[in-house]
matplotlib code that plots the C-alpha trace (Angstrom):
import matplotlib.pyplot as plt

x = [38.7, 41.9, 43.7, 47.4, 49.5, 52.8, 54.3, 54.5, 56.7, 56.2, 52.5, 52.5, 54.8, 52.2, 49.4, 50.9, 52.0, 48.6, 47.0, 45.0, 46.5, 48.5, 51.9, 50.6, 48.0, 50.8, 53.2, 50.0, 49.3, 52.9, 53.0, 49.8, 51.1, 54.2, 52.1, 50.1, 53.0, 56.2, 55.5, 55.5, 58.3, 60.8, 62.0, 62.4, 64.7, 63.6, 60.6, 60.2, 56.4, 56.3, 59.2, 57.9, 54.5, 56.0, 58.2, 55.2, 53.0, 55.9, 55.9, 52.1, 52.6, 55.2, 52.9, 50.1, 52.5, 53.3, 57.1, 59.4, 59.4, 61.8, 61.4, 60.7, 58.0, 56.0, 57.4, 58.0, 61.4, 63.3, 67.1, 69.2, 70.6, 74.1, 73.7, 73.9, 70.8, 70.9, 68.7, 67.5, 69.1, 71.7, 72.6, 74.1, 72.2, 74.4, 74.5, 77.7, 75.9, 72.4, 71.4, 74.0, 72.2, 74.4, 74.8, 74.9, 73.2, 74.8, 75.1, 72.5, 70.1, 70.7, 69.9, 66.8, 65.5, 66.3, 64.4, 61.4, 61.6, 60.4, 62.3, 59.9, 62.5, 65.6, 65.7, 67.1, 70.5, 73.0, 75.3, 77.6, 76.3, 78.2, 75.7, 73.4, 70.2, 69.8, 70.0, 73.0, 71.2, 71.1, 67.2, 66.3, 66.1, 63.8, 61.4, 60.6, 57.1, 56.4, 56.9, 57.5, 59.6, 62.2, 65.0, 64.6, 68.2, 70.8, 72.6, 69.8, 67.1, 65.1, 64.9, 64.3, 61.4, 59.9, 59.8, 58.3, 55.6, 54.4, 55.3, 57.3, 57.7, 61.5, 64.5, 68.2, 70.6, 74.2, 76.1, 79.5, 79.4, 75.6, 73.8, 71.3, 71.1, 70.7, 67.4, 66.1, 66.3, 64.8, 62.2, 61.1, 62.1, 64.6, 67.9, 70.8, 74.4, 75.8, 79.4, 81.8, 82.2, 79.0, 77.1, 78.7, 79.6, 79.9, 77.9, 77.9, 79.2, 82.2, 82.4, 84.9, 85.5, 87.0, 83.8, 80.8, 78.3, 74.9, 72.3, 68.5, 65.4, 62.1, 59.2, 59.9, 62.7, 61.6, 61.4, 64.5, 66.3, 64.3, 65.8, 69.4, 69.4, 68.5, 71.3, 74.2, 76.7, 79.9, 80.6, 83.4, 83.1, 83.9, 87.4, 86.3, 83.3, 83.8, 83.7, 83.6, 82.5, 82.8, 79.6, 77.8, 78.5, 75.3, 73.8, 71.0, 69.6, 70.2, 72.9, 73.8, 75.4, 75.0, 77.6, 76.3, 79.3, 79.0, 80.7, 77.6, 75.5, 77.9, 75.7, 72.7, 69.3, 67.5, 64.4, 66.5, 68.5, 65.0, 63.7, 67.0, 67.0, 63.5, 64.7, 67.8, 65.6, 63.4, 66.2, 66.9, 63.2, 63.7, 66.8, 69.7, 72.4, 73.0, 76.3, 77.5, 81.3, 83.7, 85.4, 88.1, 88.9, 85.3, 86.4, 88.5, 86.2, 84.5, 87.7, 89.4, 86.3, 86.2, 89.9, 89.7, 86.4, 87.6, 90.8, 89.1, 86.5, 89.3, 90.8, 87.3, 86.0, 89.2, 87.7, 85.0, 87.0, 84.6, 86.1, 85.5, 82.6, 79.9, 79.2, 80.5, 80.7, 80.8, 84.2, 86.0, 88.4, 92.1, 93.6, 92.5, 93.1, 90.9, 88.2, 88.8, 88.3, 85.2, 83.4, 84.0, 83.2, 79.7, 79.0, 79.8, 77.7, 79.4, 79.6, 81.4, 83.7, 84.5, 85.3, 87.4, 89.5, 90.0, 90.7, 93.4, 94.9, 95.0, 96.8, 99.3, 103.0, 103.9, 100.4, 99.8, 101.5, 100.3, 96.6, 95.8, 98.4, 97.4, 93.8, 94.3, 96.1, 93.4, 91.0, 93.1, 93.0, 89.1, 88.7, 91.1, 89.0, 85.8, 87.4, 88.0, 84.5, 83.1, 85.2, 83.2, 79.9, 77.4, 76.1, 76.9, 73.9, 73.4, 71.5, 71.7, 71.5, 72.1, 68.9, 65.5, 65.1, 65.8, 64.4, 65.3, 68.3, 69.0, 72.5, 73.2, 75.3, 77.5, 79.6, 80.9, 77.6, 76.3, 79.2, 78.8, 75.4, 77.4, 79.2, 77.6, 77.3, 80.9, 82.4, 80.9, 82.2, 85.6, 85.7, 83.5, 80.9, 77.3, 74.9, 71.1, 68.8, 65.4, 62.8, 62.1, 59.9, 56.2, 53.6, 53.3, 56.9, 59.6, 61.3, 64.3, 66.5, 68.2, 71.5, 72.7, 76.4, 77.4, 80.5, 81.3, 79.0, 76.4, 73.5, 71.1, 72.1, 71.1, 67.8, 66.8, 67.8, 66.0, 63.0, 62.7, 62.9, 60.5, 57.9, 58.5, 57.8, 54.5, 52.9]
y = [124.5, 126.6, 128.2, 127.2, 130.1, 128.4, 131.9, 132.9, 130.5, 132.1, 132.3, 128.4, 127.5, 129.2, 127.4, 124.1, 124.8, 125.8, 122.7, 124.8, 122.8, 119.5, 119.1, 116.5, 118.9, 121.5, 118.9, 117.7, 121.4, 121.6, 118.5, 119.5, 122.8, 121.1, 118.5, 121.4, 123.7, 121.7, 120.4, 124.1, 125.4, 122.2, 123.4, 120.1, 117.1, 114.8, 114.6, 112.5, 112.6, 109.3, 110.5, 114.0, 112.7, 110.1, 112.7, 115.2, 112.4, 111.9, 115.6, 115.5, 112.9, 114.9, 117.8, 115.7, 114.2, 117.8, 117.2, 120.1, 121.0, 123.1, 126.9, 125.4, 123.0, 121.3, 123.6, 121.9, 122.8, 122.3, 121.7, 122.6, 119.2, 119.9, 119.4, 116.0, 114.2, 110.7, 108.4, 111.0, 111.1, 113.9, 114.6, 118.2, 118.6, 116.2, 113.1, 112.1, 111.8, 110.6, 107.7, 108.6, 108.3, 109.8, 107.8, 111.0, 114.4, 117.6, 119.7, 122.1, 119.3, 117.8, 121.4, 121.5, 118.2, 119.1, 122.3, 120.5, 121.1, 118.5, 118.0, 117.5, 117.4, 118.6, 121.5, 122.0, 123.5, 124.4, 121.3, 121.5, 125.0, 126.2, 128.9, 131.8, 130.6, 126.7, 126.3, 124.1, 121.5, 118.1, 118.0, 121.0, 124.8, 126.0, 128.6, 131.8, 131.7, 135.4, 134.6, 131.1, 132.2, 133.6, 132.2, 131.8, 132.5, 130.2, 128.2, 127.8, 128.4, 125.7, 126.9, 130.3, 129.2, 126.9, 129.5, 132.3, 130.0, 128.9, 125.5, 125.7, 128.5, 128.1, 126.5, 126.3, 127.2, 127.5, 130.8, 130.8, 134.0, 135.0, 131.9, 132.6, 136.1, 135.9, 133.8, 135.6, 138.9, 137.1, 135.5, 138.3, 136.5, 137.3, 135.5, 135.7, 134.9, 134.6, 135.4, 132.9, 130.3, 131.3, 128.2, 124.7, 123.7, 120.0, 117.9, 120.8, 119.0, 121.5, 123.7, 126.3, 125.9, 129.2, 131.0, 129.3, 129.2, 127.8, 130.2, 130.5, 131.6, 133.0, 135.2, 137.9, 139.1, 137.7, 134.2, 134.4, 135.4, 132.5, 130.0, 131.6, 131.4, 127.8, 126.8, 128.9, 128.1, 126.2, 122.8, 120.6, 118.8, 122.1, 123.5, 126.8, 126.9, 129.8, 128.7, 132.1, 134.6, 138.2, 139.5, 142.2, 145.5, 147.2, 148.9, 151.4, 153.2, 156.6, 158.4, 154.9, 155.4, 153.5, 153.5, 153.2, 152.2, 153.9, 150.9, 148.8, 150.8, 150.2, 148.7, 148.4, 148.9, 152.1, 150.2, 148.1, 151.1, 153.1, 150.2, 149.8, 153.6, 153.1, 150.8, 152.8, 156.1, 153.9, 153.5, 157.3, 158.1, 156.1, 158.0, 156.3, 158.7, 157.8, 158.5, 157.6, 156.4, 154.8, 151.6, 151.2, 147.6, 146.6, 146.5, 143.8, 141.5, 139.5, 138.3, 137.6, 135.5, 133.4, 132.7, 131.5, 129.6, 127.8, 126.9, 125.5, 123.7, 122.0, 120.5, 119.8, 117.9, 115.7, 113.1, 112.3, 109.7, 106.9, 104.8, 106.0, 108.3, 109.1, 107.6, 104.0, 102.9, 99.3, 97.4, 96.9, 100.0, 99.4, 101.6, 103.7, 107.1, 106.4, 105.1, 108.3, 110.7, 108.8, 109.0, 112.6, 113.3, 111.6, 112.6, 116.5, 118.9, 121.7, 124.4, 122.1, 121.1, 124.5, 125.5, 122.4, 123.1, 126.8, 126.0, 123.4, 125.9, 128.5, 126.0, 124.7, 125.3, 128.7, 130.2, 130.0, 133.1, 135.0, 134.3, 132.6, 134.3, 137.7, 137.1, 136.3, 139.6, 141.4, 139.5, 140.9, 144.3, 144.2, 142.9, 145.7, 148.2, 146.9, 146.9, 150.6, 151.2, 149.4, 151.8, 154.6, 153.1, 150.6, 149.0, 149.0, 149.0, 148.4, 146.3, 142.6, 142.0, 144.3, 143.4, 141.9, 138.1, 137.5, 135.1, 131.4, 130.8, 134.6, 134.2, 130.6, 130.7, 133.4, 132.4, 135.9, 137.5, 135.0, 135.6, 139.5, 139.2, 138.1, 141.5, 142.8, 139.5, 138.4, 140.8, 139.6, 136.0, 137.2, 139.1, 136.6, 139.4, 138.7, 140.1, 140.0, 140.5, 142.2, 142.7, 146.3, 146.0, 146.9, 144.2, 144.8, 144.7, 142.0, 141.2, 143.2, 143.1, 145.4, 144.0, 145.0, 144.0, 144.3, 143.6, 140.2, 138.3, 141.2, 139.3, 140.9, 144.3, 143.1, 141.6, 145.0, 147.1, 144.8, 144.9, 148.6, 148.4, 145.8, 147.5, 150.9, 149.5, 147.9, 151.2]
z = [131.4, 132.6, 129.7, 129.4, 128.0, 127.0, 126.6, 130.1, 132.1, 135.7, 135.4, 134.5, 137.3, 139.8, 138.1, 138.5, 142.1, 143.0, 141.3, 139.0, 136.2, 136.2, 134.8, 132.6, 131.1, 130.3, 128.7, 126.7, 125.6, 124.6, 122.5, 121.0, 119.8, 118.5, 116.5, 115.2, 114.4, 113.8, 110.4, 109.1, 111.2, 111.5, 114.9, 116.3, 115.4, 118.0, 120.2, 123.4, 124.4, 126.4, 128.5, 128.9, 130.1, 132.3, 133.9, 134.3, 135.9, 138.4, 139.3, 139.7, 142.3, 144.1, 144.4, 145.6, 148.4, 149.2, 148.3, 147.5, 143.8, 141.9, 140.2, 136.8, 138.3, 135.3, 132.7, 129.3, 127.7, 124.6, 124.3, 121.2, 119.6, 120.5, 124.4, 125.6, 127.0, 128.4, 126.5, 123.9, 120.5, 120.0, 116.3, 116.3, 113.1, 111.2, 109.6, 111.4, 114.6, 113.4, 115.8, 118.6, 122.0, 124.8, 128.0, 130.2, 130.8, 130.3, 133.6, 132.3, 131.6, 135.0, 136.7, 134.5, 135.9, 139.5, 139.0, 137.6, 134.0, 131.6, 128.3, 125.3, 122.6, 120.9, 118.6, 115.1, 114.7, 111.8, 111.8, 114.8, 115.5, 112.3, 110.8, 111.4, 109.9, 110.5, 106.7, 107.3, 109.4, 107.8, 108.5, 106.7, 107.9, 110.5, 109.2, 111.0, 112.8, 111.8, 107.9, 106.8, 103.8, 106.0, 108.2, 112.0, 112.6, 114.0, 114.9, 117.6, 115.2, 116.5, 120.0, 119.1, 116.7, 119.2, 121.9, 119.5, 118.1, 121.8, 121.4, 124.7, 127.2, 127.6, 125.5, 125.7, 122.8, 122.5, 121.6, 119.9, 118.0, 118.5, 117.9, 120.6, 120.3, 116.4, 116.5, 119.5, 117.3, 114.2, 116.2, 118.4, 121.7, 124.5, 124.4, 126.8, 126.1, 129.8, 130.9, 129.8, 132.8, 134.3, 132.8, 132.7, 129.3, 130.4, 128.0, 125.2, 122.0, 121.2, 118.2, 119.5, 123.2, 124.0, 122.5, 123.2, 126.0, 126.8, 126.9, 127.7, 125.4, 126.5, 125.5, 128.0, 130.1, 133.5, 132.2, 130.6, 134.1, 135.6, 133.4, 133.7, 137.3, 137.3, 134.8, 136.1, 138.8, 139.2, 138.1, 139.0, 135.7, 133.7, 133.9, 132.5, 135.2, 137.6, 141.3, 143.1, 140.3, 141.7, 143.1, 141.0, 142.3, 143.7, 140.7, 140.4, 137.1, 138.6, 136.6, 134.7, 131.7, 128.3, 125.6, 121.9, 119.5, 116.3, 114.7, 115.7, 113.1, 110.2, 107.3, 109.5, 107.7, 108.4, 109.8, 112.1, 113.3, 114.0, 116.0, 118.1, 118.8, 120.1, 122.7, 123.4, 123.8, 126.1, 128.5, 128.1, 129.0, 132.1, 133.5, 131.6, 130.2, 126.5, 124.9, 121.4, 121.3, 118.9, 119.3, 116.5, 117.4, 116.2, 112.7, 113.2, 115.5, 112.8, 111.0, 114.3, 115.4, 112.4, 112.4, 116.1, 115.7, 112.5, 114.0, 116.9, 115.0, 113.1, 116.3, 117.9, 115.0, 114.3, 116.7, 114.2, 112.3, 111.7, 114.3, 117.8, 117.2, 114.5, 111.1, 110.6, 107.0, 105.8, 105.4, 102.3, 102.5, 101.9, 104.3, 107.2, 105.6, 102.7, 105.2, 107.3, 104.5, 103.2, 106.6, 106.9, 103.1, 103.7, 107.4, 107.2, 105.3, 103.1, 105.7, 108.2, 105.5, 104.8, 108.3, 109.0, 105.8, 106.8, 110.4, 109.4, 106.9, 109.8, 112.1, 109.7, 109.7, 108.2, 109.0, 112.6, 113.2, 110.2, 111.0, 114.4, 116.6, 115.2, 115.7, 119.4, 119.7, 118.1, 120.4, 123.4, 122.0, 121.9, 125.4, 126.7, 124.9, 126.3, 129.9, 129.3, 128.2, 131.3, 133.5, 132.5, 131.3, 132.9, 129.5, 125.9, 123.4, 119.7, 117.0, 117.5, 113.9, 111.0, 109.0, 109.7, 109.0, 105.4, 102.9, 103.1, 100.5, 100.1, 101.6, 101.7, 98.5, 99.8, 102.8, 103.4, 103.2, 105.8, 108.0, 107.8, 109.7, 113.0, 113.1, 116.3, 118.1, 118.0, 120.2, 123.6, 122.4, 121.9, 125.3, 127.4, 128.5, 128.8, 126.3, 125.9, 123.0, 123.6, 121.0, 120.0, 117.0, 116.4, 116.3, 112.4, 111.7, 111.1, 114.4, 115.4, 118.5, 120.8, 122.2, 125.5, 126.7, 130.5, 132.5, 133.6, 135.8, 135.7, 134.1, 136.6, 135.2, 131.8, 132.9, 134.6, 131.8, 129.4, 131.5, 131.4, 127.5, 127.4, 129.5, 128.1, 124.5, 125.7, 126.2]

ax = plt.figure().add_subplot(projection="3d")
ax.plot(x, y, z, "-o")
ax.set_aspect("equal")
plt.show()
């Protein structure tokens, strides 16, 4: 019997194409692994085994007939439960949307199917992607495959854990302020936040439109790059999608320079800093020039991010009124205002309510200029500073997260502590630059991620640099 390694997507595609193993067998292996592991991990909210096996059977018939198949041929894939999937329940990790079955696929889902991937289920997430641990999911927290007492990160924690545990070779998440890179770092896998506009957001249920981007998870850099290339590209259904992005300038590692902002290490635990410098030193050993710099505006990135994100969340979630979308309560209410309030009180969890209230306050008369407008000005300053950095350097490097994965429940009662762990991941979302998290810990350590940031539409540069780190640390 051929061994099916669900942690190597490229190898699996080659085996399916060569008919060494069938797509049905690969999907069955994935579903079997999910059945074995997910009671412990809680990585999935919804599974669709019948659909997956049917799609795999159709793909096997295509292969037998010699028909053209895509680059993800036969690969089981998990999709974060904030991305629309036709005919498959999509809850956003919330009671508000429990039972909602979308009538259409997100553009990234259409592209996955065209590439031959097979969706096996929808993964757990903080409610409406608002959180960094999945502890704010209405369906309970996802646990870390390395240590079940620790968080898997968030908000795309289900996708990160599913890949790390070998339940699927690839997964999709969404990244608003680090929600792909955080679980990638905490679960010891590779996660990419692409350039804003390089991947269609059509079908992504919005939290903060100007910040969020769909991104891939994989166990290694090559597989992450494979998935990104399949989902990226212009989409006429998304007005933020770039039709003709600038081509990446020809780039070689010879004399390539990497900037390491000192501010990225403020408050970072010593063991995390040690692992991150191992990754940076691996680049240095391979010929990269490493220089420490200072980026003063980073001090204001986190408060600016949360002001903007909460304001946009307040606006986006106003649509869930108990009439057009979401939870419907029984009649008997005297007026619409009471009904509206009760639906939202029962449908939303504590973190979503907190962000809606703060966002509404930020946007209210008299406070818009004091908070939201200032945050947008800071955003412009940070963007300007990064543009200056990329005129002199090829990459920016630092820790993805300031700590290893912490215990479940450790920070959930203190919102400020929870928000602070996003301190290094929010700058790429504010500026739109692409960023990747690649593991740099040793096998006997808790996972730690190195974050690399590149100029706009330079994802290939990120993959090449991350691959060097990956290969050098394996030696």
